[in-house]
N, C-alpha and C positions, 0 to 999 in steps of 0.2 A: 618219929615225930618231926624230923628235919624233912621228911618227905612232905607232910602235911603243911607246914610252914610255906616251904617252896612252893606246893599247889597252890595255896591261898594267895602269895604273892604274885604268882602267874596270874591267876583269875583277878586280881585287882589290876594288875597292869594292862591286862587285855580289855577288861571293862573300862577303864581309863582312856587307853588308846582308841578302841571303838567309839566312845562318846565324843572325843575330840574330833575324829574324822567325820563323824556323822553331824556335828554341830558345824563343823567348817562348811561342810556340803550344804546344809540348811541356810546357814548364813549367806552362801555363795547364791544359791537359788533365789532367796528372798531379795538381795541386792540386784541381781541380773534382771529378774522378770519384773520386779516392783510389785510383788505378791501382795505386799501389806497396802496397796492402794496409791501409792505415790510413784507414777513413772518418773524416770530421770529428767524427761523434757518437761513435765509437768512442774517438777520441783525446781528446775532451773528459772522457768517463767517467775516464779514467786506467786504461790497462792493467795497470799494476802493483799497482793499490791492491787488497787483498783478494783475489788471484788466485792464493794459493798460495806467494807469496814468492818470485816469479821473479827480482824485483831489477832489473827493466829499467827501472824509472821511469814517469813519465807518458807515455802515447802509443805507447810502443814505438819504432818508426821506426829500427830497426836499420840498415836497408838502404835508407832513403829517400834519404839524400845521395848514395849510390853509383847509386841508380836515376836520380836528377835529373842528376848528373854524365853518366852515359852517355847519358842522352836529349839533352843538350845537345850532346855529343860527336858522336853521331848526326846530329843537325840540321846541325850546322856541315859535317860532311863530305857530307851529302846536299846542302846547299845548294852547295858547291863542284862536286860531281859535274854539278848541274842548270846552274851558270852556265857550266861548261866544255862541256856539250852545247849549251847555247844560243849561245856564242861559236863553236864548229864549225859550227853549221847557218847562221850569219851570214855566216863565211866562205865556206861552200859556195855560199850563195845570191850573195854577190859575184863570186865566180869564174863562176859560171853567166851572170849578166849581163854580164861583161866578155868572155865568148866569144860571146855571142849579139849584142851591140850594140857596135859599133865606137866609138860616141859616148859610150859609159857612162862616167859619173865618179864613182868611188867615195865621195869627198867627201861629195857631196850625194846619192849613191845614185839617180841620175836619168841618163836617155838623152834624146838629141835625137831625136823622133820625124820621120816623114816630113812630119807637118804642121807643123813649126816650132816645136813646144811640146816642153817637158822633160816627161817622164814617169817616175814612179818604177819603180824596179825592185830588187828583189822588192816 
């Protein structure tokens, strides 16, 4: 039971870490490339000044917050999917090793070889 809780805790930690890293990357890409339609030079000029009285103020940015929020949400979901797939691969590998080697120890992820030494699997 303690192993299951520890495994679940590791999974949640990995998902959160992956989500944070991916969201930081996505935010950096949006901020540096102007992917949301407002370049830094364009924003500094002031989109609303002298442009026909649109009334949107400096820099526009009407949907930038929405775009950033969607990007962060997608990054978190993508990180969770990637972590889940990695965990499933690890479980499959452990199952394979348990079937192949009778002396396999899932805690250390090693088996006792015919030479008397422990070897990693996978």
